[in-house]
C-alpha positions in Angstrom: -133.5 -26.0 10.8 -134.1 -28.3 13.8 -134.0 -31.5 11.7 -130.6 -30.5 10.3 -129.2 -29.8 13.8 -130.7 -33.1 15.1 -129.2 -35.1 12.2 -125.8 -33.3 12.8 -125.9 -34.1 16.5 -126.7 -37.8 15.9 -123.9 -38.1 13.3 -121.4 -36.6 15.8 -122.5 -38.9 18.5 -122.3 -41.9 16.2 -118.8 -40.9 15.2 -117.7 -40.5 18.8 -119.3 -43.8 19.9 -117.6 -45.6 17.0 -114.2 -44.1 17.8 -114.5 -45.2 21.5 -115.4 -48.8 20.4 -112.5 -48.9 17.9 -110.0 -47.4 20.4 -110.6 -48.7 23.9 -108.7 -47.2 26.8 -105.6 -49.1 27.7 -103.1 -46.9 29.5 -103.3 -46.1 33.3 -101.1 -44.9 36.1 -100.8 -46.0 39.7 -98.8 -44.0 42.2 -97.0 -41.9 43.1 -96.2 -44.0 46.2 -93.7 -42.5 48.7 -92.8 -39.2 50.3 -91.7 -35.8 48.9 -88.1 -35.1 48.1 -85.5 -36.2 45.6 -85.2 -35.4 41.9 -87.9 -36.6 39.5 -87.1 -39.4 37.0 -89.2 -41.0 34.3 -88.5 -43.9 31.9 -91.3 -42.8 29.5 -88.9 -42.6 26.6 -87.2 -46.0 27.5 -90.4 -47.9 26.8 -89.8 -47.3 23.1 -86.9 -49.7 23.3 -89.3 -52.5 24.0 -91.0 -54.3 26.9 -89.4 -54.6 30.4 -87.1 -57.5 30.3 -85.0 -57.1 33.5 -84.8 -55.0 36.7 -82.0 -54.2 39.0 -82.8 -53.1 42.5 -80.2 -51.9 45.1 -81.3 -52.7 48.6 -79.8 -51.6 51.9 -80.8 -52.9 55.3 -83.4 -50.1 55.5 -84.5 -48.9 52.1 -84.8 -49.5 48.4 -81.7 -47.5 47.5 -81.6 -47.6 43.7 -83.4 -48.8 40.5 -82.5 -49.6 36.9 -84.8 -51.2 34.3 -84.0 -52.9 31.1 -86.4 -52.1 28.2 -85.8 -54.6 25.3 -82.0 -54.9 25.4 -81.3 -51.4 26.7 -80.8 -50.4 30.3 -82.3 -47.2 31.6 -80.2 -44.7 33.6 -79.6 -45.8 37.2 -81.5 -43.7 39.7 -80.8 -43.6 43.5 -77.9 -44.1 45.8 -74.9 -46.4 45.9 -75.1 -48.2 49.3 -76.5 -51.7 49.8 -76.6 -54.8 47.6 -77.5 -55.0 44.0 -80.1 -57.6 43.1 -81.2 -58.4 39.5 -84.2 -60.3 37.9 -84.7 -61.3 34.4 -88.1 -61.9 32.8 -88.8 -64.8 30.5 -89.4 -63.9 26.8 -93.0 -62.6 26.6 -93.4 -62.4 30.4 -94.7 -59.1 31.9 -95.2 -57.5 35.2 -98.9 -57.2 36.0 -98.8 -56.0 39.6 -96.4 -53.9 41.8 -96.8 -53.5 45.5 -94.7 -52.5 48.4 -94.2 -50.3 51.5 -92.7 -46.8 52.1 -92.1 -44.3 54.9 -89.5 -41.6 54.4 -88.2 -43.7 51.4 -89.3 -46.7 49.6 -88.8 -49.7 51.8 -90.2 -52.7 49.9 -91.1 -53.5 46.3 -92.8 -56.7 45.1 -93.3 -57.4 41.4 -95.8 -60.1 40.2 -95.7 -61.4 36.6 -98.3 -62.9 34.3 -96.5 -66.2 34.7 -97.1 -66.3 38.4 -93.6 -65.4 39.5 -93.2 -63.0 42.5 -90.0 -60.9 43.0 -89.8 -59.3 46.5 -87.1 -56.7 47.4 -86.6 -54.9 50.7 -88.1 -54.8 54.2 -91.7 -55.4 55.2 -92.2 -52.1 57.1 -94.1 -48.9 56.4 -97.3 -47.8 54.7 -98.5 -50.4 52.1 -99.4 -49.7 48.5 -100.6 -51.8 45.6 -100.3 -50.8 42.0 -102.1 -52.6 39.2 -103.4 -51.6 35.8 -107.0 -50.3 35.4 -107.7 -52.1 32.1 -107.5 -55.8 31.2 -104.6 -57.2 29.1 -102.3 -54.4 30.1 -98.8 -54.7 31.7 -96.2 -52.5 33.3 -94.6 -50.4 30.5 -92.4 -48.0 32.5 -91.7 -46.5 35.9 -91.3 -42.9 37.2 -90.7 -41.3 40.6 -88.3 -39.4 42.7 -84.8 -40.4 44.0 -82.0 -39.1 46.1 -79.7 -41.3 48.2 -82.5 -43.8 48.0 -85.8 -44.1 46.1 -88.2 -41.4 47.6 -91.3 -42.4 45.6 -92.3 -44.5 42.6 -95.1 -44.7 40.1 -96.2 -47.4 37.6 -97.4 -46.8 34.1 -99.5 -49.5 32.5 -100.5 -50.2 28.9 -100.7 -52.9 26.3 -97.7 -55.2 25.7 -95.8 -53.6 22.8 -96.4 -55.3 19.4 -92.8 -54.9 18.4 -89.5 -54.2 19.9 -86.9 -52.4 17.8 -83.9 -53.4 19.9 -85.1 -56.9 20.5 -85.3 -57.7 16.8 -89.1 -58.4 17.0 
């Protein structure tokens, strides 16, 4: 009986080890950076439209007021308030965000995005508690954001995974 159990155990371990080699971990999460309050939002479904291709940030003299992200060719719902100036960035084809940092106090005060092509996009004021979000695994990029918002962005989180192999709305 013991040899059969040992053989079964070794087979199970071999299958498990083989599965881990074939399917390495790729997704990770950094955040949530900010304070309590506001209503939750998540762009988890938006990532199915394709990679992040543009970002709109509304900035007041004090806070990051609002946020909207374009996935493929489709914009997410806008979250946040209406005061301040709207700023917009567009990524080059195939370019991805590989780091997101910033500062917060009662609301998000600063956001900085860094791309795999060395471009840096800062928004907001340099005041508050610092944070730095980056993927845990190599060759992964920002796939979508989540957080909480009210009249400004209360908190933000970053979801990382492999660059999508196809984009249904991009025609790829």
